[in-house]
N, C-alpha and C positions, 0 to 999 in steps of 0.2 A: 535184411542183413546188411554191416559194412566189414566191411575184411579189404584190408593194405597189406603192402611189403616194397622194400626197398634195399638194395643192398648196394655197396662199392668194392673195387679194391683198391680204394685210395691213392688212386693213381701208378698204381704199379699193375705190369701185364700178366695175368693171371692162369696164361695158358689154357690148358683143355676147360678149367674151372669158371669159366667166363658163366656171364647168369644166361639164360633162355628163358624164353618168354613164345607160348603159337602152345595150342591144341585144350584139350579141356579145363574149362578150369583157372587159365592161364592164358587171356588173349583169343577166345574161343572158334574165330573162326578164320585164326592159322595155322599152317602145318605146325603140328607136334616139332617146339625149339626152331622155327623159324627167324625170329630176330634171337639177335644173341650179342652182349655187350662186356663191357667191365666194371660198367653199374647198369641199374634198373627200377624204374617203381614201374607201382603196379596196384592201382585201385580199381575195388567194386564195390554196388550196392543194390540192392534186389530183396527179393519178396520168397517168402517158401510158405505154403499152404496147406496144412491137410485136407485133402482132396477126401479119400473117405478108405475104409478097412478094410483088406483083403480078411475072408474067412479064415480062419485062426490054421484050419491044413493046410494050406497055402503061404502062409506069411503073416506080415503086420499093416502096416500105416500106409498107406499111394498121397505122395505128397508135388503138389504143380509148381512149377516156380518162373520165375525168370531177373535174367538179373544184367548189368550194365558194368562192360571191365573198357578199363583206358589203362595205358602202361606204355612204357617205352625202354627197350634195352642197349645200350649207348656207351661208348668209348668215352664222348666228351659232353658236358651237355650241351656244347652248340648243337652239337647231330643227332642230341632226341629228335625222333620221327614219332609221335604220340601213333598210336591206334587206336581204335575203340571196339568196340562188337557186343552186340546187344544178344541176349543168350535166355534160351527157355526149356524147359523136361519134365518131367515125369520122373521118378525116383520112387522106387516102388523098395517094400524089404520084403522079401519072400528069404521059404527055406537054405535056397541055394544062395546066400548073400544079398546084399544091395546091391538093383539094377538100375541101372538109366537108361533113359530114351530122352534124344535132344536136339537143338540143332543151333547152331550160331552163326547170326547171321553180321558181316562186315558192317561199319556205316565210313570206311575209307571208301573203299572201292565194291563192290559186285559180290565180291567172294564171301561166300560160306561154306557151313559145314554140317552132317550130321555126325550124333554120337549115340553108338548103344555100347553098353560096357552091364558085366554081371560080376559082381563082385566075387574077393576071393573064395574058395570051397572051403577051403581049411587054413590054419590058420599059424 
């Protein structure tokens, strides 16, 4: 898969509505909303593969995947400091909703982060 995103406030100060990056699937090796700015760019490329299927009484498919994320949030293009994260994880379709277990490693420094998430029980 390939994904990308970008945004700008066209030189205006958005106040509390700055763009934020960091956290699962948004430069995963960084803390949630660790970098912020009036503009941002983010690109992701990865692979997701169906690994096996859980018994019907427990849920559905189990996927394993890996992806590379690179991006930055900044006020001016000249100030953009691009961060990169390499992530991998397992996604399970369970009776309680999607479950995720993964790890992200920064390619800029030695930082990394584990993730465990269970999807919504009710919609």
